[in-house]
Structure formats: structure tokens, C-alpha cells
N, CA, C and O atoms as a Tinker XYZ file with bonds, in Angstrom:
   368  protein
     1  N      0.755000   -1.335000   -0.024000    73     2
     2  CA     0.192000   -0.110000   -0.047000    64     1     3
     3  C      1.051000    1.284000   -0.146000    63     2     4     5
     4  O      2.082000    1.428000    0.512000    81     3
     5  N      0.562000    2.262000   -0.991000    73     3     6
     6  CA     1.475000    3.217000   -1.040000    64     5     7
     7  C      1.501000    4.285000    0.335000    63     6     8     9
     8  O      0.429000    4.256000    0.940000    81     7
     9  N      2.157000    4.876000    0.712000    73     7    10
    10  CA     2.201000    6.035000    1.951000    64     9    11
    11  C      1.480000    7.053000    1.287000    63    10    12    13
    12  O      1.060000    6.947000    0.135000    81    11
    13  N      1.322000    8.131000    2.083000    73    11    14
    14  CA     0.629000    9.352000    1.803000    64    13    15
    15  C      1.494000   10.072000    0.858000    63    14    16    17
    16  O      1.092000   10.639000   -0.158000    81    15
    17  N      2.934000    9.998000    1.339000    73    15    18
    18  CA     4.034000   10.707000    0.688000    64    17    19
    19  C      4.315000   10.085000   -0.615000    63    18    20    21
    20  O      4.911000   10.651000   -1.531000    81    19
    21  N      3.926000    9.080000   -0.638000    73    19    22
    22  CA     4.207000    8.559000   -2.296000    64    21    23
    23  C      3.376000    8.684000   -3.237000    63    22    24    25
    24  O      3.648000    8.324000   -4.383000    81    23
    25  N      2.193000    9.230000   -2.889000    73    23    26
    26  CA     1.194000    9.489000   -3.848000    64    25    27
    27  C      0.338000    8.525000   -4.251000    63    26    28    29
    28  O      0.348000    7.431000   -3.685000    81    27
    29  N     -0.554000    8.808000   -5.324000    73    27    30
    30  CA    -1.478000    7.483000   -5.514000    64    29    31
    31  C     -0.821000    6.691000   -6.456000    63    30    32    33
    32  O      0.159000    7.005000   -7.131000    81    31
    33  N     -1.583000    5.390000   -6.446000    73    31    34
    34  CA    -1.000000    4.161000   -7.157000    64    33    35
    35  C     -0.875000    4.462000   -8.428000    63    34    36    37
    36  O     -1.745000    5.176000   -8.926000    81    35
    37  N      0.312000    3.956000   -9.309000    73    35    38
    38  CA     0.642000    4.153000  -10.774000    64    37    39
    39  C      0.379000    3.145000  -11.215000    63    38    40    41
    40  O      0.307000    2.165000  -10.472000    81    39
    41  N      0.118000    3.030000  -12.741000    73    39    42
    42  CA     0.241000    1.734000  -13.453000    64    41    43
    43  C      1.646000    1.444000  -13.569000    63    42    44    45
    44  O      2.493000    2.225000  -13.134000    81    43
    45  N      1.972000    0.218000  -14.207000    73    43    46
    46  CA     3.427000   -0.120000  -14.290000    64    45    47
    47  C      4.400000    0.627000  -14.961000    63    46    48    49
    48  O      5.589000    0.768000  -14.677000    81    47
    49  N      3.574000    1.213000  -16.136000    73    47    50
    50  CA     4.443000    2.083000  -17.049000    64    49    51
    51  C      4.546000    3.532000  -16.614000    63    50    52    53
    52  O      5.172000    4.329000  -17.312000    81    51
    53  N      3.977000    3.890000  -15.529000    73    51    54
    54  CA     4.055000    5.145000  -15.031000    64    53    55
    55  C      3.289000    6.282000  -15.542000    63    54    56    57
    56  O      3.363000    7.366000  -14.964000    81    55
    57  N      2.509000    6.111000  -16.651000    73    55    58
    58  CA     1.759000    6.901000  -17.471000    64    57    59
    59  C      0.407000    7.211000  -16.727000    63    58    60    61
    60  O     -0.116000    8.254000  -17.117000    81    59
    61  N     -0.198000    6.611000  -15.852000    73    59    62
    62  CA    -1.398000    6.843000  -15.241000    64    61    63
    63  C     -1.379000    6.650000  -13.923000    63    62    64    65
    64  O     -0.587000    5.794000  -13.528000    81    63
    65  N     -2.136000    7.299000  -13.000000    73    63    66
    66  CA    -2.416000    7.072000  -11.600000    64    65    67
    67  C     -3.628000    6.558000  -11.794000    63    66    68    69
    68  O     -4.327000    6.654000  -12.803000    81    67
    69  N     -3.916000    5.859000  -10.522000    73    67    70
    70  CA    -5.188000    4.942000  -10.383000    64    69    71
    71  C     -5.788000    5.596000   -9.095000    63    70    72    73
    72  O     -5.067000    5.645000   -8.099000    81    71
    73  N     -6.963000    6.066000   -9.047000    73    71    74
    74  CA    -7.936000    6.514000   -8.116000    64    73    75
    75  C     -9.219000    5.919000   -8.071000    63    74    76    77
    76  O     -9.972000    6.098000   -9.028000    81    75
    77  N     -9.640000    5.129000   -6.949000    73    75    78
    78  CA   -10.683000    4.450000   -7.097000    64    77    79
    79  C    -11.059000    3.402000   -8.015000    63    78    80    81
    80  O    -12.240000    3.106000   -8.196000    81    79
    81  N     -9.920000    2.723000   -8.709000    73    79    82
    82  CA   -10.018000    1.850000   -9.592000    64    81    83
    83  C     -9.963000    2.461000  -11.038000    63    82    84    85
    84  O     -9.882000    1.712000  -12.011000    81    83
    85  N    -10.003000    3.726000  -11.163000    73    83    86
    86  CA   -10.097000    4.624000  -12.495000    64    85    87
    87  C     -8.845000    5.175000  -12.653000    63    86    88    89
    88  O     -8.272000    5.773000  -11.743000    81    87
    89  N     -8.224000    4.952000  -14.147000    73    87    90
    90  CA    -7.107000    5.638000  -14.568000    64    89    91
    91  C     -7.175000    7.088000  -14.943000    63    90    92    93
    92  O     -8.060000    7.566000  -15.653000    81    91
    93  N     -6.142000    7.778000  -14.397000    73    91    94
    94  CA    -6.088000    9.167000  -14.885000    64    93    95
    95  C     -4.765000    9.403000  -15.377000    63    94    96    97
    96  O     -3.817000    8.856000  -14.813000    81    95
    97  N     -4.565000   10.259000  -16.503000    73    95    98
    98  CA    -3.248000   10.374000  -17.112000    64    97    99
    99  C     -2.444000   10.963000  -15.828000    63    98   100   101
   100  O     -2.986000   11.632000  -14.949000    81    99
   101  N     -1.221000   10.649000  -15.854000    73    99   102
   102  CA    -0.164000   11.257000  -14.766000    64   101   103
   103  C      0.451000   12.606000  -15.468000    63   102   104   105
   104  O      0.525000   12.823000  -16.677000    81   103
   105  N      0.840000   13.386000  -14.479000    73   103   106
   106  CA     1.496000   14.619000  -14.665000    64   105   107
   107  C      2.964000   14.145000  -15.746000    63   106   108   109
   108  O      3.605000   13.097000  -15.666000    81   107
   109  N      3.134000   15.022000  -16.481000    73   107   110
   110  CA     4.547000   14.525000  -17.270000    64   109   111
   111  C      5.727000   14.498000  -16.183000    63   110   112   113
   112  O      5.813000   15.486000  -15.453000    81   111
   113  N      6.587000   13.512000  -16.025000    73   111   114
   114  CA     7.618000   13.555000  -14.978000    64   113   115
   115  C      8.718000   14.463000  -15.262000    63   114   116   117
   116  O      9.547000   14.706000  -14.384000    81   115
   117  N      8.804000   15.072000  -16.615000    73   115   118
   118  CA     9.941000   15.677000  -16.988000    64   117   119
   119  C      9.775000   17.105000  -16.760000    63   118   120   121
   120  O     10.653000   17.872000  -17.156000    81   119
   121  N      8.574000   17.614000  -16.067000    73   119   122
   122  CA     8.298000   18.907000  -15.835000    64   121   123
   123  C      9.109000   19.228000  -14.339000    63   122   124   125
   124  O      8.953000   18.523000  -13.342000    81   123
   125  N      9.869000   20.253000  -14.387000    73   123   126
   126  CA    10.438000   20.469000  -13.034000    64   125   127
   127  C      9.544000   20.733000  -11.967000    63   126   128   129
   128  O      8.448000   21.248000  -12.187000    81   127
   129  N      9.886000   20.451000  -10.933000    73   127   130
   130  CA     8.909000   20.104000   -9.773000    64   129   131
   131  C      8.189000   21.730000   -9.265000    63   130   132   133
   132  O      7.034000   21.942000   -8.893000    81   131
   133  N      9.248000   22.643000   -9.400000    73   131   134
   134  CA     8.761000   24.153000   -9.187000    64   133   135
   135  C      7.668000   24.674000  -10.252000    63   134   136   137
   136  O      6.685000   25.378000  -10.021000    81   135
   137  N      8.054000   24.198000  -11.345000    73   135   138
   138  CA     7.029000   24.519000  -12.382000    64   137   139
   139  C      5.680000   23.713000  -12.280000    63   138   140   141
   140  O      4.603000   24.241000  -12.557000    81   139
   141  N      5.787000   22.499000  -11.897000    73   139   142
   142  CA     4.689000   21.784000  -11.818000    64   141   143
   143  C      3.935000   22.246000  -10.648000    63   142   144   145
   144  O      2.717000   22.387000  -10.765000    81   143
   145  N      4.498000   22.490000   -9.565000    73   143   146
   146  CA     3.749000   23.298000   -8.431000    64   145   147
   147  C      2.927000   24.247000   -8.813000    63   146   148   149
   148  O      1.713000   24.292000   -8.611000    81   147
   149  N      3.802000   25.252000   -9.543000    73   147   150
   150  CA     3.097000   26.479000   -9.933000    64   149   151
   151  C      1.879000   26.073000  -10.851000    63   150   152   153
   152  O      0.816000   26.665000  -10.664000    81   151
   153  N      1.948000   25.221000  -11.712000    73   151   154
   154  CA     0.756000   24.874000  -12.792000    64   153   155
   155  C     -0.211000   24.356000  -11.776000    63   154   156   157
   156  O     -1.372000   24.748000  -11.892000    81   155
   157  N      0.066000   23.578000  -10.843000    73   155   158
   158  CA    -0.942000   22.728000   -9.895000    64   157   159
   159  C     -1.724000   23.837000   -9.261000    63   158   160   161
   160  O     -2.948000   23.712000   -9.235000    81   159
   161  N     -1.140000   24.970000   -8.715000    73   159   162
   162  CA    -1.556000   26.099000   -7.967000    64   161   163
   163  C     -2.702000   26.862000   -8.970000    63   162   164   165
   164  O     -3.831000   27.094000   -8.538000    81   163
   165  N     -2.341000   27.186000  -10.193000    73   163   166
   166  CA    -2.983000   27.572000  -11.267000    64   165   167
   167  C     -4.327000   26.698000  -11.603000    63   166   168   169
   168  O     -5.442000   27.198000  -11.752000    81   167
   169  N     -4.074000   25.544000  -11.681000    73   167   170
   170  CA    -5.208000   24.505000  -11.780000    64   169   171
   171  C     -6.059000   24.389000  -10.633000    63   170   172   173
   172  O     -7.212000   24.000000  -10.817000    81   171
   173  N     -5.646000   24.679000   -9.427000    73   171   174
   174  CA    -6.622000   24.802000   -8.369000    64   173   175
   175  C     -7.301000   26.053000   -8.329000    63   174   176   177
   176  O     -8.521000   26.047000   -8.162000    81   175
   177  N     -6.721000   27.060000   -8.450000    73   175   178
   178  CA    -7.322000   28.409000   -8.739000    64   177   179
   179  C     -8.525000   28.459000   -9.791000    63   178   180   181
   180  O     -9.606000   29.026000   -9.632000    81   179
   181  N     -8.107000   27.773000  -10.844000    73   179   182
   182  CA    -9.062000   27.786000  -12.037000    64   181   183
   183  C    -10.379000   26.802000  -11.540000    63   182   184   185
   184  O    -11.534000   27.191000  -11.715000    81   183
   185  N    -10.126000   25.725000  -11.018000    73   183   186
   186  CA   -11.275000   24.892000  -10.184000    64   185   187
   187  C    -11.990000   25.752000   -9.370000    63   186   188   189
   188  O    -13.209000   25.826000   -9.529000    81   187
   189  N    -11.362000   26.500000   -8.417000    73   187   190
   190  CA   -12.113000   27.262000   -7.649000    64   189   191
   191  C    -13.018000   28.445000   -8.275000    63   190   192   193
   192  O    -13.933000   28.984000   -7.653000    81   191
   193  N    -12.673000   28.739000   -9.462000    73   191   194
   194  CA   -13.258000   29.798000  -10.327000    64   193   195
   195  C    -14.339000   29.116000  -10.993000    63   194   196   197
   196  O    -15.409000   29.724000  -11.039000    81   195
   197  N    -14.270000   27.953000  -11.527000    73   195   198
   198  CA   -15.360000   27.069000  -12.061000    64   197   199
   199  C    -16.380000   26.972000  -11.063000    63   198   200   201
   200  O    -17.527000   27.215000  -11.438000    81   199
   201  N    -16.171000   26.632000   -9.737000    73   199   202
   202  CA   -17.086000   26.594000   -8.775000    64   201   203
   203  C    -18.006000   27.730000   -8.523000    63   202   204   205
   204  O    -19.235000   27.685000   -8.567000    81   203
   205  N    -17.143000   28.911000   -8.210000    73   203   206
   206  CA   -17.765000   30.188000   -7.862000    64   205   207
   207  C    -18.577000   30.461000   -9.113000    63   206   208   209
   208  O    -19.757000   30.759000   -8.929000    81   207
   209  N    -18.123000   30.405000  -10.364000    73   207   210
   210  CA   -19.007000   30.897000  -11.701000    64   209   211
   211  C    -20.217000   30.003000  -11.720000    63   210   212   213
   212  O    -21.292000   30.486000  -12.075000    81   211
   213  N    -20.138000   28.859000  -11.401000    73   211   214
   214  CA   -21.462000   27.936000  -11.265000    64   213   215
   215  C    -22.288000   28.332000  -10.305000    63   214   216   217
   216  O    -23.485000   28.335000  -10.592000    81   215
   217  N    -21.967000   28.667000   -9.239000    73   215   218
   218  CA   -22.656000   29.318000   -8.148000    64   217   219
   219  C    -23.498000   30.483000   -8.490000    63   218   220   221
   220  O    -24.686000   30.612000   -8.197000    81   219
   221  N    -22.639000   31.451000   -9.245000    73   219   222
   222  CA   -23.227000   32.642000   -9.652000    64   221   223
   223  C    -23.898000   32.527000  -10.928000    63   222   224   225
   224  O    -24.207000   33.551000  -11.538000    81   223
   225  N    -24.142000   31.430000  -11.369000    73   223   226
   226  CA   -24.810000   31.309000  -12.786000    64   225   227
   227  C    -24.176000   32.358000  -13.937000    63   226   228   229
   228  O    -24.894000   33.017000  -14.688000    81   227
   229  N    -22.895000   32.395000  -13.946000    73   227   230
   230  CA   -22.228000   33.409000  -14.783000    64   229   231
   231  C    -21.487000   32.456000  -15.893000    63   230   232   233
   232  O    -20.390000   31.900000  -15.838000    81   231
   233  N    -22.611000   32.472000  -17.052000    73   231   234
   234  CA   -22.124000   31.442000  -18.178000    64   233   235
   235  C    -20.644000   32.033000  -18.647000    63   234   236   237
   236  O    -19.762000   31.177000  -18.716000    81   235
   237  N    -20.348000   33.112000  -18.908000    73   235   238
   238  CA   -19.126000   33.733000  -19.552000    64   237   239
   239  C    -18.057000   33.484000  -18.480000    63   238   240   241
   240  O    -16.934000   33.179000  -18.879000    81   239
   241  N    -18.261000   33.569000  -17.296000    73   239   242
   242  CA   -17.241000   33.149000  -16.393000    64   241   243
   243  C    -16.945000   31.988000  -16.332000    63   242   244   245
   244  O    -15.744000   31.734000  -16.247000    81   243
   245  N    -17.916000   30.872000  -16.353000    73   243   246
   246  CA   -17.689000   29.456000  -16.288000    64   245   247
   247  C    -16.923000   28.980000  -17.315000    63   246   248   249
   248  O    -16.114000   28.064000  -17.171000    81   247
   249  N    -17.187000   29.694000  -18.604000    73   247   250
   250  CA   -16.200000   29.310000  -19.976000    64   249   251
   251  C    -14.906000   29.788000  -19.793000    63   250   252   253
   252  O    -13.959000   29.098000  -20.171000    81   251
   253  N    -14.719000   30.939000  -19.234000    73   251   254
   254  CA   -13.291000   31.317000  -18.796000    64   253   255
   255  C    -12.582000   30.347000  -17.753000    63   254   256   257
   256  O    -11.383000   30.083000  -17.829000    81   255
   257  N    -13.180000   29.988000  -17.058000    73   255   258
   258  CA   -12.492000   29.286000  -15.894000    64   257   259
   259  C    -12.410000   28.129000  -16.243000    63   258   260   261
   260  O    -11.465000   27.539000  -15.719000    81   259
   261  N    -13.247000   27.324000  -17.180000    73   259   262
   262  CA   -13.067000   26.008000  -17.545000    64   261   263
   263  C    -11.972000   26.011000  -18.534000    63   262   264   265
   264  O    -11.343000   24.955000  -18.588000    81   263
   265  N    -11.566000   27.043000  -19.402000    73   263   266
   266  CA   -10.624000   27.130000  -20.386000    64   265   267
   267  C     -9.218000   27.293000  -19.554000    63   266   268   269
   268  O     -8.131000   26.924000  -19.999000    81   267
   269  N     -9.403000   27.863000  -18.368000    73   267   270
   270  CA    -8.034000   28.012000  -17.529000    64   269   271
   271  C     -7.750000   26.594000  -16.985000    63   270   272   273
   272  O     -6.564000   26.287000  -16.860000    81   271
   273  N     -8.577000   25.807000  -16.690000    73   271   274
   274  CA    -8.385000   24.300000  -16.156000    64   273   275
   275  C     -7.750000   23.725000  -17.484000    63   274   276   277
   276  O     -6.604000   23.277000  -17.449000    81   275
   277  N     -8.456000   23.732000  -18.613000    73   275   278
   278  CA    -8.067000   23.113000  -19.554000    64   277   279
   279  C     -6.536000   23.389000  -20.032000    63   278   280   281
   280  O     -5.818000   22.505000  -20.500000    81   279
   281  N     -6.149000   24.712000  -19.850000    73   279   282
   282  CA    -4.722000   25.155000  -20.020000    64   281   283
   283  C     -3.769000   24.436000  -19.182000    63   282   284   285
   284  O     -2.755000   23.873000  -19.597000    81   283
   285  N     -4.166000   24.495000  -17.979000    73   283   286
   286  CA    -3.529000   23.876000  -16.817000    64   285   287
   287  C     -2.984000   22.573000  -17.196000    63   286   288   289
   288  O     -1.811000   22.285000  -17.435000    81   287
   289  N     -4.235000   21.683000  -17.215000    73   287   290
   290  CA    -4.163000   20.429000  -17.631000    64   289   291
   291  C     -3.280000   19.841000  -18.678000    63   290   292   293
   292  O     -2.678000   18.768000  -18.619000    81   291
   293  N     -3.300000   20.829000  -19.773000    73   291   294
   294  CA    -2.378000   20.483000  -20.967000    64   293   295
   295  C     -1.103000   20.740000  -20.712000    63   294   296   297
   296  O     -0.174000   20.046000  -21.125000    81   295
   297  N     -0.972000   21.885000  -19.927000    73   295   298
   298  CA     0.547000   22.113000  -19.615000    64   297   299
   299  C      0.989000   21.087000  -18.788000    63   298   300   301
   300  O      2.140000   20.722000  -19.029000    81   299
   301  N      0.309000   20.412000  -17.721000    73   299   302
   302  CA     0.754000   19.356000  -16.918000    64   301   303
   303  C      0.986000   18.195000  -17.694000    63   302   304   305
   304  O      1.733000   17.384000  -17.146000    81   303
   305  N      0.525000   17.855000  -18.907000    73   303   306
   306  CA     0.490000   16.648000  -19.567000    64   305   307
   307  C     -0.571000   15.870000  -19.215000    63   306   308   309
   308  O     -0.443000   14.660000  -19.402000    81   307
   309  N     -1.637000   16.297000  -18.727000    73   307   310
   310  CA    -2.692000   15.505000  -18.283000    64   309   311
   311  C     -4.057000   15.304000  -19.406000    63   310   312   313
   312  O     -4.995000   14.508000  -19.436000    81   311
   313  N     -3.653000   16.409000  -20.250000    73   311   314
   314  CA    -4.641000   16.311000  -21.270000    64   313   315
   315  C     -4.026000   16.842000  -22.574000    63   314   316   317
   316  O     -3.285000   17.816000  -22.437000    81   315
   317  N     -4.220000   16.334000  -23.896000    73   315   318
   318  CA    -3.819000   16.845000  -25.175000    64   317   319
   319  C     -2.940000   15.616000  -25.484000    63   318   320   321
   320  O     -3.106000   14.535000  -24.919000    81   319
   321  N     -2.058000   15.834000  -26.356000    73   319   322
   322  CA    -1.269000   14.706000  -26.910000    64   321   323
   323  C     -0.304000   14.042000  -25.532000    63   322   324   325
   324  O      0.527000   14.650000  -24.857000    81   323
   325  N     -0.668000   12.858000  -25.430000    73   323   326
   326  CA     0.155000   12.284000  -24.346000    64   325   327
   327  C      1.426000   12.650000  -24.366000    63   326   328   329
   328  O      1.940000   13.016000  -25.423000    81   327
   329  N      2.045000   12.611000  -23.329000    73   327   330
   330  CA     3.422000   13.308000  -22.976000    64   329   331
   331  C      4.377000   12.039000  -23.569000    63   330   332   333
   332  O      5.422000   12.317000  -24.158000    81   331
   333  N      4.010000   10.800000  -23.402000    73   331   334
   334  CA     4.758000    9.898000  -23.697000    64   333   335
   335  C      4.818000    9.543000  -25.305000    63   334   336   337
   336  O      5.440000    8.601000  -25.797000    81   335
   337  N      4.152000   10.361000  -25.894000    73   335   338
   338  CA     4.077000   10.235000  -27.385000    64   337   339
   339  C      4.948000   11.246000  -28.022000    63   338   340   341
   340  O      5.328000   11.051000  -29.177000    81   339
   341  N      5.323000   12.383000  -27.329000    73   339   342
   342  CA     6.267000   13.631000  -27.780000    64   341   343
   343  C      7.425000   13.453000  -27.818000    63   342   344   345
   344  O      7.864000   12.521000  -27.143000    81   343
   345  N      8.193000   14.126000  -28.474000    73   343   346
   346  CA     9.697000   14.329000  -28.445000    64   345   347
   347  C      9.855000   15.275000  -27.475000    63   346   348   349
   348  O      8.922000   15.987000  -27.106000    81   347
   349  N     11.251000   15.357000  -26.916000    73   347   350
   350  CA    11.367000   16.158000  -25.807000    64   349   351
   351  C     11.389000   17.648000  -26.321000    63   350   352   353
   352  O     11.259000   18.486000  -25.429000    81   351
   353  N     11.513000   18.057000  -27.431000    73   351   354
   354  CA    11.407000   19.488000  -27.869000    64   353   355
   355  C      9.884000   19.773000  -28.009000    63   354   356   357
   356  O      9.485000   20.906000  -27.739000    81   355
   357  N      9.004000   18.806000  -28.417000    73   355   358
   358  CA     7.492000   19.033000  -28.242000    64   357   359
   359  C      7.032000   19.285000  -26.903000    63   358   360   361
   360  O      6.242000   20.222000  -26.790000    81   359
   361  N      7.358000   18.646000  -25.849000    73   359   362
   362  CA     7.139000   18.698000  -24.450000    64   361   363
   363  C      7.829000   19.913000  -23.601000    63   362   364   365
   364  O      7.635000   20.008000  -22.390000    81   363
   365  N      8.595000   20.774000  -24.276000    73   363   366
   366  CA     9.202000   21.732000  -23.623000    64   365   367
   367  C      8.383000   23.167000  -24.043000    63   366   368
   368  O      8.743000   24.244000  -23.569000    81   367
């Protein structure tokens, strides 16, 4: 069983994390930790903005917030072209 510090379970190839039996694409391991932390911070702020816009029933703000989530997820390698299919130049 993984410890809290080791993070979620991963598939053998390291490309996915497994949460409650469901696979989710893992963050690109070549992203420097400081950069990944900044991107995760942006992602969490965008997710909070999605929640706030939904509560306010503000469709324009909701679209903008969802786009911010998308941008952060792509930058982390969790959406878009899989990071393991890209060359190092494409990943930077």
C-alpha cells in the first residue's frame, strides 16, 4: 500500500495514476517540480473559479474558468497529446 507521501497508485508504465479503480493520466514527470507546483496552483485556482462561476450562474465566467482548467491540465501533460508520444522538444 502506498504511503501518503508516495502519492496515488500508478500503472506499471507510470503513465497513469489509479484512483478508486479509475485511471487518470499522470503529470509529465519531466516537468521540473517548481514548474509543476506552479501549474497545480493555477489549476486549483481555476477549479475554484469554476465553482464560483457555477454558483453565480455566470456562463461567461464559467467558460473562461473552464478554459483555464484546460490550459493548466494540458501544460501538466494530463490532457492533449500524451507526453510519452511527444519528443523532448515538443514537451518543452
